[in-house]
C-alpha positions in Angstrom: 72.3 79.4 125.2 71.9 77.7 121.8 74.7 75.4 120.6 76.6 76.8 117.7 77.5 74.5 114.8 79.1 71.3 116.0 81.3 71.1 119.0 83.1 67.8 119.3 85.2 66.7 122.2 88.0 64.4 121.4 90.5 62.7 123.7 94.0 61.6 123.2 95.4 64.8 121.7 96.5 66.8 124.7 99.7 68.5 123.5 99.2 72.2 123.4 100.8 74.7 121.1 102.7 77.6 122.7 100.6 80.7 123.0 101.1 82.9 120.0 101.6 86.0 122.1 104.3 84.4 124.3 107.9 85.3 123.3 110.5 82.7 122.5 113.8 82.4 124.3 116.5 84.1 122.3 114.1 86.6 120.6 115.0 90.1 121.8 112.5 92.8 122.6 111.7 94.9 119.6 111.0 98.6 120.2 110.5 99.3 116.5 107.0 100.2 115.4 105.7 98.0 112.6 102.9 98.9 110.2 101.5 96.1 108.0 99.5 97.4 105.0 97.2 95.2 103.0 94.0 95.4 101.0 92.3 94.0 97.9 94.4 93.7 94.8 94.5 96.9 92.8 93.5 99.1 95.7 96.7 101.0 95.7 98.1 99.5 98.9 101.7 99.6 97.6 101.5 103.2 96.6 100.0 104.1 100.0 102.7 102.1 101.8 105.3 104.1 99.9 103.6 107.4 100.7 103.2 106.5 104.4 106.9 105.6 104.7 107.9 108.7 102.8 105.8 110.9 105.1 107.2 109.3 108.2 110.8 109.8 106.9 110.0 113.5 106.1 108.9 113.9 109.8 112.3 112.7 111.0 111.6 109.0 111.6 114.2 106.5 110.3 112.0 104.3 108.2 112.3 101.0 106.3 109.7 100.0 103.7 109.5 96.4 102.6 107.7 94.8 99.6 107.7 91.4 98.0 106.1 92.6 94.7 108.1 91.0 91.9 107.2 93.8 89.5 108.8 96.5 91.7 105.6 98.6 92.1 107.2 100.0 95.2 110.1 101.4 93.2 107.8 102.8 90.6 105.9 104.7 93.2 109.0 106.0 95.0 110.8 106.8 91.7 113.8 104.7 92.8 114.4 101.1 91.7 114.3 98.6 94.6 115.8 95.2 94.8 117.6 92.6 96.9 120.0 95.2 98.3 118.4 98.0 100.5 118.5 101.4 98.8 118.2 104.9 100.1 115.0 106.2 98.6 114.9 109.5 100.4 116.5 111.0 103.5 115.8 108.7 106.4 114.0 106.3 104.1 115.3 102.9 103.1 113.5 100.6 100.6 114.1 96.9 100.3 112.6 94.3 98.0 114.1 90.9 99.0 114.9 88.3 96.3 113.0 85.1 96.9 115.1 83.2 94.4 118.3 83.8 96.2 116.9 83.0 99.6 115.3 79.8 98.2 118.7 78.7 96.7 120.5 79.3 99.9 118.0 77.5 102.1 117.7 74.4 99.8 121.5 74.2 99.4 122.0 74.3 103.1 119.3 71.7 103.7 121.0 69.4 101.2 124.3 69.8 103.0 122.7 68.9 106.3 120.8 65.9 104.9 123.8 64.6 102.9 123.9 61.2 104.7 120.1 60.6 104.1 120.5 61.6 100.5 123.5 59.3 100.0 121.5 56.5 101.7 118.7 57.0 99.2 121.1 57.3 96.3 119.7 60.7 95.4 121.7 63.2 93.4 121.9 66.8 94.7 120.6 69.8 92.9 123.0 72.5 91.9 122.1 76.1 93.0 122.1 77.2 89.4 119.2 74.9 88.5 117.0 75.9 91.4 114.0 78.1 90.8 111.7 79.3 93.7 108.6 77.4 94.4 105.2 79.0 94.9 105.2 80.8 98.3 108.9 81.7 98.1 108.1 85.4 97.8 106.0 85.3 101.0 108.7 83.4 102.9 111.3 85.9 101.7 109.2 88.7 103.0 108.8 87.0 106.4 112.6 86.6 106.6 113.1 90.2 105.7 110.6 91.2 108.4 112.5 89.2 111.0 115.9 90.5 109.9 114.7 94.1 110.0 113.3 93.6 113.5 116.4 92.0 114.8 118.7 94.6 113.3 117.0 97.5 115.2 118.3 100.0 112.7 115.0 101.8 112.1 112.3 103.3 114.2 109.5 102.4 111.8 109.0 99.4 109.5 106.3 99.7 106.8 105.5 96.4 105.1 103.7 96.3 101.8 101.9 92.9 102.3 100.3 90.9 99.4 96.5 91.3 98.7 94.2 90.4 101.6 93.8 86.6 101.1 97.5 86.0 100.7 98.4 88.5 103.5 96.1 86.7 106.0 97.7 83.3 105.1 101.1 84.9 105.4 100.5 86.3 108.8 99.2 82.9 110.0 102.2 81.0 108.6 104.7 81.4 111.5 102.3 80.2 114.2 101.0 77.3 112.0 104.5 76.1 111.0 105.8 76.3 114.6 102.8 74.1 115.7 103.6 71.6 112.9 107.2 71.4 113.9 106.5 70.8 117.5 104.0 68.1 116.7 106.3 66.3 114.2 109.5 66.8 116.0 108.8 67.5 119.7 111.8 69.1 121.4 111.6 66.7 124.3 112.4 63.8 122.1 115.9 65.2 121.6 116.7 64.0 125.1 116.8 60.4 123.7 119.4 61.2 121.0 122.0 59.1 122.7 119.8 56.0 122.2 119.2 56.6 118.5 122.0 54.4 117.3 120.8 51.5 119.5 117.2 52.0 118.5 118.2 52.2 114.8 120.0 48.8 115.1 117.0 47.3 116.8 114.5 48.7 114.3 116.7 47.9 111.3 116.2 51.4 109.9 118.1 54.7 110.5 116.6 56.9 113.2 116.2 60.7 112.7 119.6 62.3 112.7 120.8 65.0 115.0 120.8 67.5 112.1 117.0 67.1 111.7 116.3 68.2 115.2 118.9 71.0 114.9 117.3 72.2 111.7 113.8 72.1 113.3 115.1 74.1 116.4 116.6 76.7 114.1 113.5 77.0 112.0 111.4 77.3 115.2 113.6 80.1 116.5 113.4 82.0 113.2 109.6 81.6 113.0 109.3 82.7 116.6 111.1 85.9 115.8 108.6 86.6 113.0 105.7 85.7 115.2 107.0 88.0 117.9 107.1 90.9 115.5 103.6 90.2 114.2 102.1 89.8 117.7 104.0 92.7 119.2 102.1 95.6 120.9 103.8 98.0 118.5 102.6 96.2 115.4 99.3 97.2 113.7 97.5 96.3 110.4 96.2 99.0 108.1 93.6 98.2 105.5 93.6 100.0 102.2 90.6 99.7 99.9 88.5 101.7 97.4 85.1 102.6 98.9 82.7 100.5 96.9 81.0 97.1 96.9 84.1 95.1 96.2 86.2 97.1 98.7 83.4 96.7 101.3 83.5 92.9 100.8 87.3 92.8 101.1 87.4 94.8 104.3 84.6 92.7 105.9 86.6 89.5 105.0 89.9 91.0 106.2 88.4 92.2 109.5 87.1 88.7 110.3 90.5 87.0 109.4 92.5 89.5 111.4 90.2 89.2 114.4 90.6 85.5 114.5 94.3 85.9 114.5 94.1 88.5 117.3 95.7 91.2 115.1 94.9 94.9 115.6 93.7 97.2 112.9 94.5 100.9 113.4 92.8 102.4 110.3 90.9 101.7 107.2 92.2 104.0 104.5 89.6 104.7 101.8 91.8 105.3 98.7 91.0 107.1 95.4 88.0 108.9 96.9 86.1 110.9 94.3 84.9 114.5 95.0 81.4 114.8 96.4 80.7 117.9 94.4 81.4 117.4 90.7 79.8 118.8 87.6 80.2 115.4 85.9 76.8 113.7 86.2 78.3 110.3 85.5 80.1 110.4 88.8 76.8 110.5 90.7 76.5 106.7 90.9 80.1 106.0 92.0 80.0 108.8 94.6 76.8 107.4 96.0 78.4 104.0 96.3 81.5 105.3 98.0 79.3 107.4 100.5 77.4 104.2 101.5 80.6 102.2 101.9 82.3 104.9 104.0 79.3 105.1 106.3 79.4 101.3 106.8 83.2 101.4 107.5 82.8 104.2 110.1 80.5 102.0 112.1 83.4 99.6 112.9 86.7 101.4 112.1 88.4 104.7 112.2 88.5 105.8 108.6 90.7 108.1 106.7 90.2 109.2 103.1 92.8 109.7 100.4 91.6 111.7 97.4 91.9 110.5 93.8 94.7 112.5 92.1 93.3 111.9 88.7 96.5 110.0 87.7 98.7 107.2 89.0 101.0 108.6 91.7 104.6 108.5 90.7 107.6 110.0 92.6 107.9 111.9 95.8 105.8 114.9 94.8 102.8 112.8 94.0 103.2 110.6 97.1 103.4 113.8 99.3 100.2 115.1 97.6 98.3 112.1 98.7 98.3 113.4 102.3 98.2 109.9 103.8 97.5 109.5 107.6 100.6 109.2 109.8 102.0 105.9 111.1 102.0 106.7 114.8 98.4 105.8 115.6 97.6 103.3 118.4 95.0 100.6 118.1 93.0 99.0 120.9 94.4 95.8 122.3 92.7 92.7 121.2 91.5 90.6 124.2 89.9 87.2 124.5 88.7 87.4 128.1 87.3 84.6 130.2 84.4 85.6 132.5 83.5 83.8 135.7 79.8 82.9 135.8 80.2 79.8 138.0 78.1 81.3 140.8 75.2 82.3 138.5 75.2 79.7 135.8 77.9 77.2 136.7 80.0 78.0 133.7 83.1 80.0 132.5 82.6 81.9 129.3 85.3 82.6 126.8 84.7 85.7 124.7 86.3 85.8 121.2 85.5 88.9 119.1 84.7 88.0 115.5 83.3 91.0 113.7 81.4 90.1 110.6 81.1 86.4 111.4 78.0 84.5 110.2 76.5 81.9 112.6 76.1 79.2 109.9 79.8 79.5 108.9 81.2 79.0 112.5 82.5 75.7 113.7 84.2 74.6 116.9 86.2 71.4 117.6 87.6 70.7 121.0 90.6 68.4 120.9 92.5 67.9 124.1 93.9 71.3 125.3 93.2 73.0 122.1 90.2 74.5 120.3 89.9 74.7 116.5 87.9 77.7 115.6 86.6 78.0 112.0 85.0 81.3 110.9 84.0 81.3 107.2 87.2 80.6 105.2 89.5 81.1 108.2 90.6 78.5 110.7 92.8 78.7 113.8 93.8 76.2 116.4 94.4 78.0 119.8 95.5 76.6 123.1 92.9 76.9 125.9 93.5 79.1 128.9 94.6 77.0 131.8 91.3 77.2 133.7 89.4 76.1 130.6 91.5 73.0 130.2 89.8 71.5 133.2 86.4 72.1 131.7 84.1 70.6 129.0 82.5 72.6 126.3 78.9 73.3 127.3 77.7 75.3 124.3 78.4 78.4 122.2 76.6 81.3 120.7 77.4 84.3 118.4 76.1 87.6 119.9 77.0 91.1 118.9 80.0 90.1 116.8 81.4 88.0 119.6 81.7 84.3 119.9 80.9 83.2 123.5 81.9 79.7 124.4 80.6 78.2 127.6 82.8 75.8 129.6 81.5 73.7 132.5 84.0 72.5 135.1 84.9 68.8 134.8 84.3 67.2 138.2 87.2 64.9 137.6 89.7 67.7 137.1 88.2 70.7 138.9 89.3 71.4 142.5 86.7 70.3 145.0 85.6 72.6 147.8 84.9 71.1 151.2 
C-alpha cells in the first residue's frame, strides 16, 4: 500500500482530547431534532431555512428557527422582523436572531469581574460595557450559544439553524471541539488538584500563580462548549446543503462534503435551489439549463437531491415560502462511521477507514503525535484521538481509495500484548 503524503511519528505528546462524540457530565440528553442548513453565499439558504421551519410548523411541529444574519434576511423572508427576543412568526413557529453585541458585552464584563485581581496587579483600567463593540466572530459565538440554549430549554421539537455560508459554517461547527481541546491543553483539569499549593508555589516562584477563578472559568466554558458539541454530534442532528445547480454550486457542495465528512457530520439532503424549467420557449435559458442538468446528475451520484423551482421573484412572506414546496425536516441520514478492521492475521496490520468524499491524494496529510492523529484534507484539518487499540500501534502507511482514507497501523511489540 503506497504511503500517502508524510506521516510523522512524534513522541512526548500523549495527552488525548476527549472523543467528540462522547457526552460531557452535566449535559442532558436532547431529544430535539436539529437541522443545520448551509450553502454558498447567495444560494438562498436563509430563505429555505425559513420555508423549512414554516412547513414543519404547519404540519404541527413546534419549531424554532435561528439565524445570525445581521441584516435580518430571516425576518424579511418570514415577513416578521426578528431580533434578540424570540418572536412568534406563525402558529407553532418561533424565530430568533440573537444579538452578538449584547452577549459580547456580558461575557467581557463578567470576565473583567473575575479577573479583577489580575487587572489591578497590572494596573489596567476596566472597560465600560457601553464602550464595548463585538469583535469578529462574535456573531458565530452568539449563534452557538443560542444553539446550546435552545437545546437545553427543550421547548421545541425541531430546531432549524440558518448557518453562515459554507466556509464560515464549517469553521463554526469545528469551533466547540477545537476550543475544548485548547482549554484542556492549556488548563488541564487535573492541575486543579494542586490549588492548595498555589500560594506556596507563588511565594517560591516570586510570581502570582493562576488563580482559582481561571480554572473555574475554564471549567464553565468547557461545559458550555460540551453542550454545543453534544447537539452538533447528536444522532438527531443533520446538515442540509443548499446550492444553485451550476459550476459554482458544484464546487461549494464538493468542498462542503469533504469538510463535513472530516468532522463526522451527516448530510441528509442537497437541495438544488432556484431550478429553472427544463422546457422553456426562451432560447437563452438553454445554456443555464444544461449546466444545472449536469450538476444535478453529479450530485445524485453522491447525495439524495431535492429540487426547489425558481419562483421568478425573491420569496417574501408565508405564501411565497409555502409555494417553494421545500422537502420536510424529518429525514434520516446514514450514520457516519470510522471503523477499524482487523487484518492482523492476513497482513499483520489494523486498518482505520475514514470516509473522505472528494478528497485529493496530493492534498492529504497525516501527522501522528502521541495518542492523536492530525488529518489534513485540502483546506480542512482535524486532530482526532486514536481508538484505544491503535494507540499501541505505529503508523505503517496510508492510501486513498474509493473516497476513503485507509490508514495502516502495525502493532508495537513494546506495547502490544504478547501471546505465548
